[in-house]
N, C-alpha and C positions, 0 to 999 in steps of 0.2 A: 504494500500500500504506500502510496506516495503522499507525503505531507507537503502542502503548498506553503510557500513563504511569500507573503505579500510585501509590497513596497513599504508598508507602514510598520513592518516587523511582526505582524500577527502571524501565528502559526495555526493551521487547522486543516480540515478536509473541505474539498470543494463540493458544491451541490451535486455535481455529476457523480462523484465518488460515493456520496451518501445514497443517491438513488440506485446506483448499481448494487451496492451492498444490500439495500432493502429488497430489490428484485431477487437476488440470490437467496436471501432469507425467506422470502415469500414462496419461492419454488420448493425449498426444503420443507417448509411447513405444510404446503399442499400435499406433499408426499406422505407426511406423517398423518394428516387428516384422512387421506384416502385409505391408508392402512387401518386406521381405527374404524372407519365406516365399513370396510370390507370385513374386518374381524367381527363386528357386531352382527352383520348379516349372516356370516358363516356360523356364528354361535347360535343365532336364532334358528337356523336350519337344522343344526345338530340337536337342539332342544326339541324341536318338533319331531324329528326322527326317533329320538329316544322315547318320547311320549307315545308315538304311534306304535312302536314295538311293544311297549308296556301294555297298551290297550289290546293288541293282538294276543299277547301272552295271557291276559286275563280272559279273553274270549275263548281261547283254545283250552284253557284249564276248565272252564265251565262245560265245554263240550266233552272233555275227557271224563268229567265226573257224572255226566248224564248216563242213565241206564240204557243199555243196548244189549238185550238178551232175547232168547226166543219167546219168553213170556212177557217181557216188558220192553217197550220202546218209549223213552222219554219224548215228550212232544217237542222239545227243542231239537231233536234229531230227525224230525219228519222232513223228508226230502222236498226240495224246491228252492225257489229264490225267496229269501226272508225279507221282510220289510226293513229298509235301511233305518238306522237309528243314529242319533247324534249323541256323542259322548263328550262331556266337558271335563277337562283335567283340573287339577288343583290350581294351575297357573292361569286358568281361564281360557285356555285354547280349546276350540271346538273341533271335533273330528267326526267325519261321516264313516260309519262302519257298515259295510255291505257283506252279507253272508249268503253263500250258495251251497246247498247240500245236494250232492248227486248220489243217488242210491245205486247206480251202476256206472262207475267211472270208465269201464271198458267199452261202453257203447257211446255213440255220438249223441250229443245233447244232454239235457238234464233230465234224469229219470226220477220218478217218484214212487218206485215200487218198494215198499217197506219189507218185502219178504226176502230181500237180498241180504247177504252176510257181510257186505262191506259198504262203507259210505266214504265219499270223498268230500271233505269240507274245505271250502275256500273262503278265507276271510281277507277282505281288502279294507285298508284304513287310509283315508286321505284327509288332509287338513281342510277345514271349511274356510279358513282365512289364510291362504298361502301368501307369503311375502313375494316381493318382486325378484328375489334371488333364485337361482336354479335349485339350490339346496332345499328350499321349502316346498317346491312343487312336486317332489318325488313322493309317490304313494308307497305304502308298505303292504305287501301281499304275501300270504302264506297258504300253502295247500298241504293238508295232511289227510291220511286215511285212517278210518276207525273200523276195526273188525268186530263182528258180533261176538260177545262173550257167552260162555256156556256155564 
């Protein structure tokens, strides 16, 4: 950095040097602000994914606890497309939960024949309020099969 010496004997920075230093500082601060906003969006997406996986786990545990024997079939395991429901987490985030139960996963389409010994349960969870970042628009989906117990 150059220090200017004026005719009067005053020493200091010129206005041009101060403006250049401010522009350099501004560019550096913009990079820091961009990093913070990117981190906030990324963390929001991760939070929503963790919450959606927790909702899926809760749904699957409920299906695993349901009776599925030759004598008793719990009504939660009746085949078909279930009515979608909204689940709100403790953070206030709302998720749409869609469930499809196929009584014959080896045939095309969704079967509703309760005499079969296997069921394929598909649970899909998506955010009702996805953010603008790509991380928040990803849906969580799981498929598992349940075999009739004896």
